[in-house]
C-alpha positions in Angstrom: 33.3 -28.4 76.2 32.9 -28.6 80.0 30.2 -30.6 81.7 27.4 -29.1 83.7 29.1 -30.9 86.8 32.5 -29.3 85.9 30.8 -25.9 85.7 29.0 -26.5 89.0 32.2 -27.3 90.8 34.0 -24.1 89.4 31.1 -22.0 90.4 31.4 -23.5 94.2 35.2 -23.1 94.1 34.9 -19.6 92.9 32.4 -18.8 95.4 34.5 -20.3 98.4 37.6 -18.3 97.4 38.5 -14.7 97.5 38.6 -14.6 93.7 36.2 -11.8 92.5 36.4 -12.7 88.8 37.2 -15.9 86.9 37.5 -16.9 83.2 38.3 -20.3 81.6 39.0 -20.7 77.9 39.5 -24.0 75.9 39.1 -24.9 72.3 37.1 -21.7 71.7 34.9 -22.1 74.5 34.8 -19.6 77.4 33.3 -19.7 81.0 33.3 -16.4 82.9 32.4 -16.0 86.4 32.1 -12.8 88.4 30.9 -12.3 92.2 28.6 -9.4 92.7 26.6 -8.6 95.9 26.5 -11.7 97.5 26.0 -13.7 94.2 27.7 -15.9 91.8 26.9 -14.9 88.2 28.3 -17.4 85.5 27.9 -17.5 81.7 29.2 -19.8 79.1 30.1 -18.9 75.6 30.2 -22.0 73.2 32.2 -22.4 69.9 30.3 -20.4 67.0 29.9 -23.7 65.0 27.7 -25.1 68.0 24.3 -24.3 68.8 24.1 -21.5 71.4 23.2 -22.7 75.1 21.3 -20.5 77.4 23.7 -18.4 79.8 23.5 -20.0 83.6 21.0 -18.2 85.8 22.5 -16.3 88.5 23.1 -18.6 91.5 22.9 -17.4 94.9 25.7 -18.6 97.1 25.4 -20.7 100.2 26.7 -18.1 102.3 25.2 -14.8 101.5 27.7 -13.1 104.0 30.3 -13.2 101.4 30.9 -9.6 100.5 33.7 -8.0 98.4 34.7 -5.0 100.4 38.1 -2.8 99.6 40.9 -3.3 101.8 41.5 -0.4 103.9 45.6 0.6 105.0 44.3 1.1 108.6 43.3 -2.6 109.2 47.1 -4.1 109.2 48.2 -1.2 111.3 45.4 -2.0 113.9 46.0 -5.8 114.0 49.5 -6.2 115.1 48.7 -3.8 118.1 46.0 -6.3 119.0 48.4 -9.2 118.6 51.0 -7.4 120.9 48.6 -8.2 123.9 49.0 -11.8 123.1 50.9 -14.3 124.9 54.2 -14.3 122.5 57.6 -12.5 122.5 59.0 -14.0 119.3 57.9 -15.1 115.8 59.5 -18.0 113.8 59.2 -16.9 110.3 59.9 -18.8 107.0 63.1 -18.1 105.6 62.1 -18.9 102.3 59.2 -19.5 99.8 57.9 -23.0 99.8 55.6 -25.6 101.2 55.2 -25.8 104.9 55.4 -29.4 106.5 54.6 -29.7 110.1 56.0 -33.6 110.4 59.1 -35.2 108.8 56.7 -38.0 107.1 53.1 -38.3 106.5 53.1 -40.8 109.3 54.9 -39.2 111.7 54.0 -36.8 114.7 54.3 -33.2 114.2 57.6 -31.7 115.2 56.0 -29.1 117.7 52.5 -28.0 118.5 51.0 -25.4 120.7 52.3 -25.7 124.1 55.6 -27.5 123.0 58.9 -26.2 124.7 61.7 -25.7 122.4 65.3 -25.0 122.4 67.4 -22.8 119.5 68.3 -26.0 117.9 64.9 -27.6 118.2 63.4 -28.4 114.5 60.2 -27.0 114.5 59.2 -27.9 110.8 60.2 -28.3 107.1 60.0 -25.8 104.3 60.3 -27.5 101.1 61.6 -25.5 98.2 62.4 -26.7 94.7 62.5 -30.4 96.2 64.8 -29.6 98.7 63.5 -30.2 102.3 64.9 -27.5 104.6 64.4 -28.0 108.4 63.7 -24.9 110.0 65.0 -24.3 113.8 63.3 -22.4 116.6 66.4 -20.1 116.9 65.2 -19.4 120.6 64.4 -21.1 123.9 60.8 -21.0 125.0 57.3 -22.4 124.5 55.1 -22.5 121.2 52.0 -20.5 121.8 50.6 -20.7 118.3 51.0 -22.5 115.1 50.1 -19.9 112.2 49.9 -22.2 109.2 48.4 -25.6 108.3 50.4 -28.6 107.1 51.1 -28.4 103.2 50.4 -24.6 103.2 52.3 -22.5 100.8 54.4 -19.9 102.7 56.4 -16.6 101.8 59.6 -15.4 102.7 59.3 -13.9 106.1 55.9 -15.2 106.7 55.3 -15.9 110.6 54.9 -19.9 111.2 54.9 -19.8 114.8 54.5 -17.7 117.9 56.9 -18.4 120.8 56.9 -17.1 124.4 60.5 -16.8 125.3 62.1 -17.8 128.6 
């Protein structure tokens, strides 16, 4: 059975995420949470052999501006048009699915940051896939204008990692 503190942590995590509905089942116990109208509503269903508990009261989110809105197909088409006016000519993309690392070791400095000058053979990051650490090179000459992912973040194949203003 989950403890009250664990349920509170789950509510907080679901509230802060983009998840609209969450269900957890273990040993006959079920906890369901569903976001609706800026609120996180949770309920717990204990084992039939145990005494029934009162379902949790609806909990107002700390940030009431969290709303679930349907995605529009027009939004992605408009966003690149805005980005095209930005100060970059080239994007360095991930060649594989994996974990992005901005530095060779946790104690080291980052390979590159915004404003760094790069050559075609400059290592800009590491993408780890299946315990293999793959060094990613810039493949262009220029200046990094923007770092698009955080250290330790999961990246997809073809996902932009850096923006570069080429020379």
